[in-house]
Structures are given as C-alpha cells and as structure tokens.
ROSESE-99505 format. One line per field, with one value per residue: residue in three letters; residue number from 1; z, y, x of N, C-alpha, C in turn. Coordinates in nm, 4 decimals, decimal comma. Each point is the difference from the previous one (the first is absolute). Layout:
N
residuo	ALA/...
num	NUM/...
n.pz	Z/...
n.py	Y/...
n.px	X/...
ca.pz	Z/...
ca.py	Y/...
ca.px	X/...
c.pz	Z/...
c.py	Y/...
c.px	X/...
! end
This chain:
155
residuo	MET/ALA/THR/CYS/THR/ASN/ASN/LYS/VAL/LEU/PHE/VAL/ASP/HIS/ASP/GLY/GLN/ARG/HIS/HIS/HIS/VAL/ASN/ASP/ASP/GLU/SER/TYR/LEU/GLU/SER/GLY/ARG/ASP/TYR/ASP/GLY/PHE/ASN/MET/THR/GLY/ASP/PHE/SER/SER/ILE/ILE/PHE/GLN/GLN/ALA/ILE/LEU/VAL/ASP/SER/ASN/MET/LYS/LEU/ALA/ASN/PHE/GLU/ASN/ALA/ASP/LEU/SER/ASN/SER/ASP/LEU/ARG/GLU/CYS/ASN/PHE/GLU/GLY/ALA/ASN/LEU/ARG/ASN/THR/ASP/LEU/SER/ASP/ALA/ASP/LEU/ARG/GLY/ALA/ASN/LEU/ILE/SER/ALA/ASP/LEU/THR/GLY/ALA/ILE/LEU/ASP/GLY/ALA/ASN/LEU/THR/ASP/VAL/ASN/LEU/ASP/VAL/CYS/LYS/SER/LEU/ARG/GLY/ILE/SER/ILE/ASP/ASN/THR/LYS/PHE/THR/TYR/THR/LYS/GLU/ASN/ALA/PHE/ALA/LEU/SER/LYS/TYR/ASN/LEU/GLY/ILE/LEU/ASP/THR
num	1/2/3/4/5/6/7/8/9/10/11/12/13/14/15/16/17/18/19/20/21/22/23/24/25/26/27/28/29/30/31/32/33/34/35/36/37/38/39/40/41/42/43/44/45/46/47/48/49/50/51/52/53/54/55/56/57/58/59/60/61/62/63/64/65/66/67/68/69/70/71/72/73/74/75/76/77/78/79/80/81/82/83/84/85/86/87/88/89/90/91/92/93/94/95/96/97/98/99/100/101/102/103/104/105/106/107/108/109/110/111/112/113/114/115/116/117/118/119/120/121/122/123/124/125/126/127/128/129/130/131/132/133/134/135/136/137/138/139/140/141/142/143/144/145/146/147/148/149/150/151/152/153/154/155
n.pz	-0,9422/0,1117/-0,0273/0,1411/0,0310/0,1517/0,0295/-0,1213/-0,0589/-0,1319/-0,1139/-0,0453/-0,0843/-0,1175/-0,0212/0,1515/-0,0033/0,0992/0,1448/0,1212/0,0983/0,0926/0,0776/0,0561/-0,0586/-0,0856/0,0532/-0,1158/-0,1114/-0,0945/0,0799/-0,0584/-0,0086/-0,1295/0,0913/-0,1099/0,0220/0,1386/0,0214/0,0838/0,0123/0,1089/0,0461/-0,0165/0,0867/0,0539/-0,1205/-0,0255/-0,0653/0,0349/-0,0467/-0,0051/-0,1198/-0,0239/-0,0853/-0,0330/0,1051/0,0116/0,0944/-0,1004/0,0558/0,0093/0,0904/0,0277/0,0626/0,0646/-0,1488/-0,0599/-0,0934/0,1230/-0,0447/0,0005/-0,1464/-0,0259/-0,0879/0,0100/0,1423/-0,0555/0,0942/-0,1021/0,1066/-0,0222/0,0991/0,0611/0,0580/0,0831/-0,0887/0,0453/-0,0664/0,1526/-0,0633/-0,0462/-0,1118/-0,0027/-0,0289/-0,0144/0,1220/-0,0004/0,0870/-0,0556/0,1266/0,0224/0,1192/0,0147/0,0952/0,0635/-0,1255/-0,0065/-0,0924/0,0788/-0,0968/0,0028/-0,1035/0,0117/-0,0348/-0,0274/0,1017/-0,0493/0,1119/-0,0664/-0,1150/0,1286/0,0472/0,0587/0,0769/0,1138/0,0585/-0,1167/0,0431/-0,0399/0,0734/-0,1218/0,0264/-0,0953/-0,0198/-0,0982/0,0455/0,0116/-0,0582/-0,0286/-0,0680/0,0167/-0,0547/0,0100/-0,0283/-0,0843/-0,0615/-0,0129/-0,0337/-0,1065/-0,0157/-0,0753/-0,1142/0,0220/-0,0414
n.py	0,5317/0,0507/0,0298/0,0541/-0,0603/0,0711/-0,0304/0,0963/-0,1480/0,1259/-0,1029/0,0255/-0,1258/-0,0634/-0,0928/0,0768/-0,1656/0,0102/-0,0143/0,0766/-0,0898/0,0776/-0,0259/0,0787/-0,1742/0,0264/-0,0093/-0,0809/0,0179/-0,0700/-0,0900/-0,0241/0,0559/0,0006/0,1656/-0,0991/0,0871/-0,0054/0,1382/-0,0059/0,0643/0,0143/-0,0283/-0,0872/0,0862/-0,0787/0,0163/-0,1063/-0,0261/-0,1568/-0,0694/0,0896/-0,0202/0,0629/-0,0907/0,0901/-0,0017/0,1015/0,0289/0,1319/0,0546/-0,1227/-0,0203/-0,0273/0,0629/-0,0332/-0,0155/-0,1474/0,0704/-0,0583/-0,0794/0,1346/-0,0233/0,0845/-0,1143/0,0560/-0,0385/0,1461/-0,0376/0,0814/0,0066/-0,1329/-0,0217/-0,0507/0,0901/-0,0959/-0,0068/-0,1367/-0,0014/-0,1162/-0,0134/0,1276/0,0563/0,1473/-0,0580/0,1043/-0,0039/0,1766/0,0318/0,1138/0,0399/-0,1724/0,0362/-0,0661/0,1316/-0,0680/0,0153/-0,0860/0,0164/-0,0278/-0,0378/0,0905/0,0272/0,0510/-0,1024/0,0896/-0,0278/0,1162/-0,0516/0,0870/-0,0348/-0,1482/0,1028/-0,1385/-0,0584/0,1210/-0,0683/0,0427/-0,1246/-0,0160/-0,0331/-0,0642/0,1470/-0,0067/0,0693/0,0655/-0,0906/0,0898/0,0570/0,0050/-0,1151/-0,0785/0,1537/-0,0371/-0,1349/0,0618/0,1065/-0,1234/-0,0002/-0,0819/0,0376/-0,0722/0,0345/-0,1556/0,0094
n.px	-1,2951/0,0591/-0,0817/0,0126/-0,1015/-0,0286/0,1258/-0,0330/0,0488/0,0103/-0,0092/0,0397/-0,0411/0,0928/-0,1183/0,0196/0,0117/-0,1050/0,1058/0,0547/-0,1234/0,1016/-0,0493/-0,1051/-0,0402/0,0649/0,0574/0,0034/0,0718/-0,0609/0,0469/0,0964/-0,1251/-0,0170/0,0426/0,0783/0,1673/-0,0319/-0,0438/0,0536/-0,0460/0,0682/-0,0955/0,0631/0,0171/0,0719/-0,0165/-0,0577/0,0787/-0,0116/0,0817/-0,0031/-0,0739/0,0929/0,0397/0,1079/-0,0439/-0,1042/0,0970/0,0219/0,0811/0,0545/-0,1018/0,1336/0,0112/0,1038/-0,0282/-0,0363/0,0738/0,0236/0,1215/-0,0219/-0,0293/0,1105/0,0482/0,1583/-0,0600/-0,0628/0,1213/0,0484/0,0751/-0,0027/-0,1324/0,1258/-0,0293/0,1070/0,0095/-0,0496/0,1226/-0,0072/0,1157/0,0035/0,0140/0,1402/-0,0087/0,1325/-0,0637/-0,0689/0,0724/0,0496/0,0959/-0,0348/-0,0982/0,1509/-0,0553/0,0590/0,0079/-0,0905/0,1207/0,0057/0,0965/-0,0197/-0,0064/0,1179/0,0141/0,0859/-0,0197/-0,0335/0,1175/0,1001/-0,0973/-0,0509/-0,1860/0,0253/0,0973/0,0197/0,0368/0,0628/-0,0920/0,1393/-0,0777/0,1255/0,0213/-0,0534/0,1282/0,0355/0,1293/-0,0399/0,0695/-0,1153/-0,0070/0,1120/-0,0276/-0,1301/0,0641/0,1575/-0,1216/-0,0556/0,1267/-0,0501/0,1052/0,1117/-0,0640/0,0234/0,1562
ca.pz	0,1005/0,1107/0,1167/0,1263/0,0507/0,0971/0,0424/-0,1125/-0,1191/-0,0960/-0,0842/-0,1892/-0,0812/-0,1042/-0,1181/0,0523/0,0583/0,1666/0,0337/0,0871/0,1211/0,1302/0,0663/0,1358/0,0625/-0,0764/0,0600/-0,0917/-0,0697/-0,0163/0,0323/-0,1017/-0,0796/-0,1099/-0,0036/-0,0352/-0,1020/0,0008/0,0239/0,1436/0,0576/0,1439/0,1414/0,0100/0,1643/0,0878/-0,0681/-0,0289/-0,1381/0,0089/-0,1735/-0,1317/-0,1233/0,0047/-0,0626/-0,1349/0,0547/0,0258/0,1199/0,0178/0,1560/0,0964/0,1453/0,0521/0,1335/0,0182/-0,0951/-0,0381/-0,0870/-0,0515/-0,1371/-0,1294/-0,0691/0,0453/-0,0765/-0,1268/0,0724/0,0811/0,1168/0,0135/0,1140/0,0985/0,1230/0,0071/0,1600/0,1059/-0,1164/-0,0134/-0,1024/0,0120/-0,1781/-0,1084/-0,1758/0,0090/-0,1270/-0,0849/0,0291/0,0208/0,1483/0,0331/0,1505/0,1266/0,1031/0,0160/0,1061/0,0704/-0,0894/-0,0225/-0,1238/0,0124/-0,0855/-0,0928/-0,1144/-0,0277/-0,1267/-0,0937/0,0526/0,0710/0,1217/0,0640/-0,0732/0,0995/0,1224/0,1000/0,0024/0,1454/0,1305/-0,0923/-0,0412/-0,1150/0,0126/-0,0854/-0,1185/-0,1630/-0,0620/-0,0532/0,0456/0,0512/0,1533/-0,0097/0,0948/0,0707/0,0197/0,0441/0,1697/0,1618/0,0641/0,0938/0,0738/-0,0342/-0,0329/-0,1372/-0,0813/-0,0517/-0,2143
ca.py	0,0826/-0,0331/0,1445/0,0085/0,0977/-0,1053/-0,1359/-0,0951/0,0068/-0,0448/-0,0571/0,0873/-0,0168/0,1289/0,0253/0,0162/-0,0780/-0,0147/-0,1060/-0,0547/0,1124/-0,0187/0,0676/0,0017/-0,0826/-0,0785/0,0044/-0,0508/-0,0857/-0,1229/-0,0991/-0,0870/0,0793/0,0394/0,0628/0,1041/0,1035/0,1129/0,0541/-0,0098/0,1375/0,0402/-0,0762/-0,1226/-0,0303/-0,1018/-0,1063/-0,0722/-0,0421/-0,0964/-0,0512/0,0625/0,0427/0,1482/0,0412/0,1166/0,0965/0,1364/-0,0005/0,1390/0,0687/-0,0103/-0,0495/-0,1677/-0,0046/-0,1372/-0,0987/-0,0885/-0,0401/-0,1321/-0,0997/0,0705/0,0788/0,1482/0,0760/0,1415/0,1273/0,0845/0,0320/0,1551/0,0627/-0,0852/-0,0270/-0,1618/0,0166/-0,1251/-0,0815/-0,1704/-0,0460/-0,0764/-0,0731/0,0742/-0,0219/0,0970/-0,0032/0,0757/0,1087/0,0785/0,0625/0,0777/0,1027/-0,0469/-0,0385/-0,1159/-0,0110/-0,0904/-0,1148/-0,0947/-0,0916/-0,1541/-0,0879/0,1354/0,0030/0,1413/0,0320/0,1508/0,1492/0,1046/0,0688/0,1197/0,0946/0,0510/0,0750/-0,0105/-0,1411/-0,0361/-0,1424/-0,0836/-0,1356/-0,0811/-0,1882/-0,0591/0,0894/-0,0018/0,1594/0,0428/0,1295/0,1351/0,1033/0,0951/-0,1056/0,0486/0,1063/0,0065/-0,1186/0,0277/0,1149/-0,0486/-0,1298/-0,1012/-0,1037/0,0294/-0,0849/-0,0629/0,0370
ca.px	0,0543/-0,0809/-0,0446/-0,0217/-0,1216/-0,0313/0,0631/-0,0346/0,1342/-0,0557/0,1191/-0,0659/0,1120/0,0235/-0,1547/-0,0626/-0,1375/0,0011/-0,0795/-0,0163/0,0113/0,0042/-0,1341/0,0338/0,0079/0,1156/0,1769/0,0773/0,0158/-0,0001/0,1219/0,0160/-0,0008/0,1236/0,0010/0,1469/-0,0296/-0,0915/0,0324/-0,0141/0,0343/-0,0959/0,0436/0,0439/0,0399/0,0417/-0,0826/0,0450/0,0019/0,1449/0,0130/-0,0854/0,0513/-0,0444/0,1365/-0,0312/-0,1204/0,0400/-0,0529/0,0863/-0,0516/-0,1553/0,0881/-0,0445/0,0492/-0,0864/-0,0490/0,0829/0,0442/0,0221/-0,0300/-0,0535/0,0520/-0,0030/0,1027/-0,0206/-0,0823/0,0303/-0,0462/0,0559/-0,1004/-0,1530/0,0483/-0,0484/0,0758/-0,0978/-0,0560/0,0607/0,0166/0,0851/0,0092/-0,0970/0,0990/-0,0311/0,1599/-0,0516/-0,0380/0,0664/-0,0083/-0,0065/-0,1185/-0,0602/0,0580/0,0086/0,0753/-0,0356/-0,0717/0,0187/0,0119/0,0904/-0,0241/-0,0511/0,0676/0,0048/0,1034/0,0034/-0,0397/0,1665/-0,0821/0,0430/-0,0930/-0,0770/0,0236/0,0137/0,0541/0,0168/-0,0573/-0,1031/0,0243/0,0569/0,0542/0,0049/-0,0697/0,0882/0,0176/0,0485/0,0658/0,0667/0,0512/-0,1179/-0,1009/0,1155/0,0789/-0,1736/-0,0299/0,0542/-0,0431/-0,0794/0,0890/-0,0354/0,1064/0,0579/-0,0069/0,1236/-0,0121
c.pz	0,1331/0,0985/0,0736/0,0643/0,1287/-0,0340/-0,1463/-0,0609/-0,1405/-0,0561/-0,1488/-0,0814/-0,0918/-0,0698/0,1000/0,0651/0,1164/-0,0174/0,1436/0,1024/0,1052/0,0906/0,1691/0,0819/-0,0266/0,0261/-0,1044/-0,1275/-0,0961/-0,0278/-0,1640/-0,1343/-0,0999/-0,0477/-0,1147/-0,1134/0,0728/0,0803/0,1509/0,0725/0,1415/0,1178/0,0449/0,1489/0,0445/-0,1094/-0,0022/-0,1416/-0,0107/-0,1225/-0,0980/-0,1010/-0,0237/-0,1119/-0,0875/0,1022/0,0527/0,1494/0,0693/0,1375/0,0591/0,1090/0,0178/0,1322/0,1280/-0,0548/0,0628/-0,1677/-0,0306/-0,0904/-0,1071/-0,1172/-0,0398/-0,1343/-0,1243/0,0694/0,0204/0,0959/0,0576/0,0995/0,0881/0,1316/0,0155/0,1653/0,0450/-0,1502/-0,0352/-0,1508/-0,0637/-0,1045/-0,0258/-0,1017/-0,0148/-0,1601/-0,0980/0,0486/0,0211/0,1345/-0,0440/0,0803/-0,0233/0,1197/0,0730/0,1539/0,0766/-0,0636/0,0224/-0,0866/0,0443/-0,1054/-0,1290/-0,1491/-0,0460/-0,1577/-0,1163/0,0847/0,1084/0,1129/0,0642/-0,0311/0,1301/0,0534/0,1321/0,0039/0,1130/0,0799/-0,1532/0,0227/-0,0967/0,0087/-0,0983/-0,1326/-0,1367/-0,0228/-0,1348/-0,0002/-0,1394/0,0684/0,0321/0,1584/0,1326/0,1374/0,0080/0,1375/0,0736/0,0791/0,1223/0,1059/-0,0303/-0,0892/-0,0944/-0,0817/-0,0610/-0,1516/0,0397
c.py	-0,0870/0,1353/-0,0573/0,0835/-0,0340/-0,1424/-0,1287/0,0403/-0,0725/-0,0487/0,0325/-0,0470/0,1062/0,0208/0,0950/-0,0507/-0,0352/-0,1719/-0,0993/0,1977/-0,0453/0,0818/-0,0145/-0,1086/-0,0612/0,0669/-0,0614/-0,0102/-0,1052/-0,0475/-0,0336/0,0917/0,0708/0,1480/0,0483/0,1113/0,1053/0,1195/0,0481/0,1527/0,0180/-0,0458/-0,1189/-0,0542/-0,1117/-0,1414/-0,1185/-0,0782/-0,0568/-0,0588/0,1257/0,0054/0,1192/0,0611/0,1150/0,1105/0,1097/0,0263/0,1265/0,0345/-0,0867/-0,0545/-0,1585/-0,0136/-0,1255/-0,0840/-0,0873/-0,0916/-0,1606/-0,0888/0,0541/0,0276/0,0855/0,0468/0,1054/0,0986/0,1561/0,0481/0,1716/0,0824/-0,0683/0,0446/-0,1470/-0,0311/-0,1180/-0,0892/-0,1031/-0,0081/-0,1245/-0,1469/0,0475/-0,0403/0,1262/0,0073/0,1145/0,1307/0,1063/0,0429/0,1378/0,0912/-0,0758/-0,0225/-0,1592/-0,0376/-0,1202/-0,1492/-0,1835/-0,0795/-0,1598/-0,0824/0,0536/-0,0570/0,1662/0,0065/0,0782/0,1026/0,0689/0,0479/0,1256/0,1067/0,0355/0,0632/-0,0553/-0,1675/-0,0379/-0,1003/-0,1559/-0,1500/-0,0703/-0,1487/-0,0344/0,0065/-0,0188/0,1269/-0,0341/0,0985/0,0941/0,0990/0,1076/-0,0445/-0,0466/0,0909/0,0641/-0,0647/0,0375/0,1180/-0,0124/-0,1241/-0,0865/-0,0832/0,0457/-0,1596/-0,0902/-0,0243/-0,1658
c.px	-0,0537/-0,0795/-0,0637/-0,0821/-0,0704/0,0045/-0,0425/0,1166/-0,1189/0,1696/-0,0278/0,1357/0,0741/-0,0869/-0,1263/-0,0912/0,0393/0,0536/0,0150/0,0373/-0,0232/-0,1101/0,0461/-0,0171/0,1563/0,1241/0,0760/-0,0581/-0,0091/0,1593/0,0310/-0,0486/0,0588/-0,0778/0,0942/-0,1265/-0,1188/0,0415/-0,0556/0,0520/-0,1426/0,0289/0,0058/0,0394/-0,0668/-0,1244/0,0531/0,0268/0,1180/-0,0085/-0,1051/0,1372/0,0206/0,1386/-0,0608/-0,0752/0,0954/-0,0670/0,0725/-0,0915/-0,1416/0,0730/-0,0724/0,0623/-0,0925/-0,0373/0,0753/-0,0162/0,0714/0,0140/-0,0679/0,0902/0,0034/0,0968/-0,0809/-0,1177/0,0832/-0,0589/0,0203/-0,0419/-0,0715/0,1155/-0,0270/0,0943/-0,0964/-0,0634/0,0632/-0,0251/0,1138/-0,0849/-0,0906/0,1080/-0,0704/0,1238/-0,0665/-0,0963/0,0096/-0,0279/0,0499/-0,0621/-0,0568/0,0345/-0,0302/0,0021/-0,0719/-0,0439/0,0570/0,0718/0,0841/-0,0845/-0,0304/0,0786/0,0134/0,0927/-0,0343/-0,1021/0,1300/-0,1345/0,0889/-0,0920/-0,1226/0,0504/0,0598/-0,0262/-0,0204/-0,0897/-0,0301/0,0888/0,0058/0,0909/-0,0447/-0,0734/0,1164/0,0155/0,0659/0,1715/0,0795/0,0811/-0,1067/-0,0574/0,0854/0,0054/-0,1487/0,0076/0,0935/-0,0015/-0,0790/0,0468/-0,0952/0,1096/0,0167/-0,0363/0,0743/-0,0357/-0,0366
! end
C-alpha cells in the first residue's frame, strides 16, 4: 500500500515491508524500478513515473491526475475508480487492466496497448489522445469510442 501524508509517499509490498518513499524534495518515483504487485492508493498527481513496472498492482481510487506513466508496464493493474485525468500513458502496456469507473478525461494513450481492456466501463474518455493505440475490437469498445467522437474501431 502507498500512503500519503504531507507530500510523503510510502510503498509497502504484500508482506508489509517498506520499499521507497517520495519526500518534499522529490516529485518522481524511480523510473524503471520494479514495483510489481504493489498496492498504490493515494495522491500521485503530477508525479513522474516513467518506465515503471507495476504489473498486477492495485491502484483502486488512486489519483494520478497530470502524472507521467509513459512507457510503463501496467498489465493487469486495477485502476478501478482511479483519477487518470490528463495522465500521460503513452506507449504504456495496459493489457488486461481494470478501468471500471476510471476517469481518463484528457489522458494521452498514444501508442499504448489496451488489448483486453473494456473502455465502455470508464467514467469518461472525453478528450483522450489515441494515436497508434492498440485495442481489442468489441462492440462495447467501439460504442465507447464513438460516444466521444473518437471513431469506430476497424475489425
């Protein structure tokens, strides 16, 4: 779990062991570090977290507004109810991620892999950028994208 108080973030793994923190002098987490399987809830707004390895991590209700998660491995992550507004997810691997009720308003998903992700369950896709993004074709995803005038997926 990650807890946040007074701009400090503490990461604890499944065994309860402390691993890393962000203090007043840091606005980023270690890029490329393996945080696989972590519970990360709290406020990560505007944090720079590029090339992070967060496979199967729990980020339910976390705030990543204006954060940079570009080039990160986010496979099977739980973003249920998370705030991903204006988050840079370009070239991120989100295969199988749970985005139920996640707010992706203005998110940058250029080059991201969203295979096996159901976009129809997202709170909002308004203003997202999806150049060269890989999707699984489903009627639900086509409908979700068309609701926001983002086009229809090709089969």
